[in-house]
C-alpha positions as MATLAB code, in Angstrom:
seq = 'MSIFKDVTTPTNAIADLWHYLRVRRQYKPLLFFMACLPPGILLFALHIDAKEKSLPPPPEVIYFKNWTLERSREEILADYKINAEKARIAAEKRKETFKAIGRASGMDVERIEAEALAEKAADEKAAAEKAAKEKKQPEPKQAEIVNGKNPSSGSK';
ca = [
      77.505   45.809   82.761;
      76.147   44.074   79.769;
      77.129   47.647   77.848;
      80.591   46.710   77.918;
      79.955   43.099   77.376;
      81.708   42.633   73.929;
      84.090   45.299   74.327;
      86.910   43.361   76.270;
      90.009   44.364   74.044;
      91.305   47.410   72.696;
      90.767   45.897   69.132;
      87.231   45.083   70.043;
      86.677   48.892   71.233;
      88.632   50.410   68.296;
      86.052   48.225   65.781;
      83.128   49.530   67.710;
      83.890   53.093   67.680;
      84.522   52.362   63.724;
      81.122   50.877   63.342;
      79.375   53.689   65.122;
      81.097   56.341   63.304;
      80.317   54.656   60.302;
      76.510   54.771   60.804;
      75.169   57.961   59.147;
      72.552   60.066   61.742;
      70.699   63.228   61.419;
      72.874   65.025   64.169;
      75.859   63.579   64.113;
      77.773   66.437   62.715;
      76.555   68.818   64.966;
      77.303   66.319   67.943;
      80.765   66.098   66.693;
      80.965   70.132   66.601;
      79.532   70.546   69.903;
      82.041   67.434   71.490;
      85.087   69.350   69.838;
      84.286   73.262   70.954;
      84.587   73.013   74.434;
      88.304   71.438   74.228;
      89.322   73.639   71.182;
      88.080   76.879   73.694;
      90.398   75.494   76.237;
      93.233   74.447   73.918;
      92.969   78.132   72.000;
      93.030   80.264   75.307;
      96.133   78.141   76.954;
      97.812   79.151   73.391;
      96.901   82.417   73.500;
      98.241   82.893   77.089;
     101.325   81.014   76.853;
     102.044   83.190   73.753;
     101.387   86.157   75.836;
     103.175   85.268   78.924;
     106.394   83.940   76.919;
     106.895   87.560   75.651;
     109.375   89.182   77.407;
     108.538   92.540   79.297;
     109.039   95.646   77.137;
     112.117   97.681   77.940;
     111.726  100.494   80.748;
     113.163  103.697   79.312;
     114.543  106.298   81.588;
     114.874  109.868   80.454;
     117.291  112.036   82.180;
     118.043  115.643   81.629;
     121.486  116.384   79.923;
     122.734  120.134   80.970;
     125.412  122.009   79.327;
     128.435  123.222   81.018;
     127.286  126.885   79.974;
     124.173  127.172   82.175;
     124.379  130.039   84.308;
     123.942  130.094   88.332;
     120.472  131.928   88.099;
     119.245  128.579   85.530;
     120.432  126.152   88.126;
     118.954  127.864   90.912;
     115.823  128.091   89.087;
     116.001  124.435   88.496;
     116.434  123.539   91.918;
     113.616  125.455   93.038;
     111.062  123.509   90.310;
     112.511  120.394   91.728;
     112.274  121.561   95.240;
     108.580  122.408   94.499;
     107.817  118.971   93.106;
     109.378  117.111   96.073;
     107.389  119.451   98.630;
     104.005  118.700   96.395;
     104.894  114.508   96.288;
     105.689  114.748  100.090;
     102.412  116.274  100.921;
     100.583  113.832   98.488;
     102.318  111.016  100.662;
     101.216  112.781  104.001;
      97.349  112.841  102.677;
      97.541  109.590  101.701;
      98.657  108.575  105.071;
      95.762  110.260  106.439;
      93.506  108.839  104.809;
      94.644  105.224  105.613;
      94.843  106.374  109.359;
      91.037  107.657  109.125;
      90.027  104.536  107.349;
      91.762  102.386  110.082;
      90.192  104.375  112.659;
      92.823  106.525  113.962;
      92.339  109.888  115.374;
      94.734  111.934  112.484;
      94.537  115.429  114.108;
      95.080  114.472  117.649;
      98.150  112.617  116.072;
      99.210  115.229  114.074;
      98.791  118.174  116.683;
     101.003  115.523  118.926;
     103.690  115.406  116.348;
     104.032  118.886  116.272;
     103.761  119.546  119.578;
     106.763  116.981  120.122;
     109.063  118.737  117.190;
     108.110  122.404  118.932;
     109.708  121.053  122.026;
     112.971  119.262  120.281;
     113.376  122.575  118.445;
     112.951  124.635  121.773;
     115.182  122.232  123.603;
     117.799  122.105  120.845;
     117.387  126.108  120.977;
     118.280  126.316  124.306;
     121.220  123.977  124.891;
     122.902  126.154  121.829;
     122.210  129.584  123.740;
     123.647  127.785  126.906;
     126.716  126.888  124.907;
     126.840  130.161  123.306;
     126.694  132.096  127.088;
     129.805  129.956  128.158;
     133.211  132.021  127.194;
     135.651  130.034  125.542;
     138.803  129.980  127.557;
     141.578  132.602  126.458;
     144.846  131.355  125.132;
     146.729  133.136  128.347;
     144.532  130.862  130.734;
     145.191  127.518  129.032;
     148.558  126.930  131.219;
     150.249  123.394  130.135;
     147.218  122.151  128.377;
     145.051  122.729  131.389;
     141.975  124.506  131.356;
     141.170  126.521  134.881;
     137.778  127.372  134.507;
     137.159  123.714  134.118;
     137.756  122.850  137.905;
     141.059  120.430  137.165;
     144.688  121.968  137.961;
];
């Protein structure tokens, strides 16, 4: 380590650096610029990054309709129909998105949908049968109910 034998104290290190910088060399300014360029770019990038991230996000503006009290029933129903159509389209898009995800996952989307439709139809059929059964059973008349007891229910 004969390179550092004279530089043993900070005073000697500063004197050595000063002596090196005083000597004129042909490529000294170019090397100095090239040595300062990477740290300069890094500091500039950090400054820009900190400046952008320190800004608060822009406020989110939410617009809503302000209806007048003089709207007619037809205008209200027309708005309901438009909103219902928008909701239906959004639901279809969502359904198609989930189908695409299912297909990408390797699922048989058509079979699953057919099973879901069959289950829904069976549930509707059972609900209709239950409603029909309840409708067939006659309500007890006021005269048949004696002292709060219904004779057709089997309780005496």
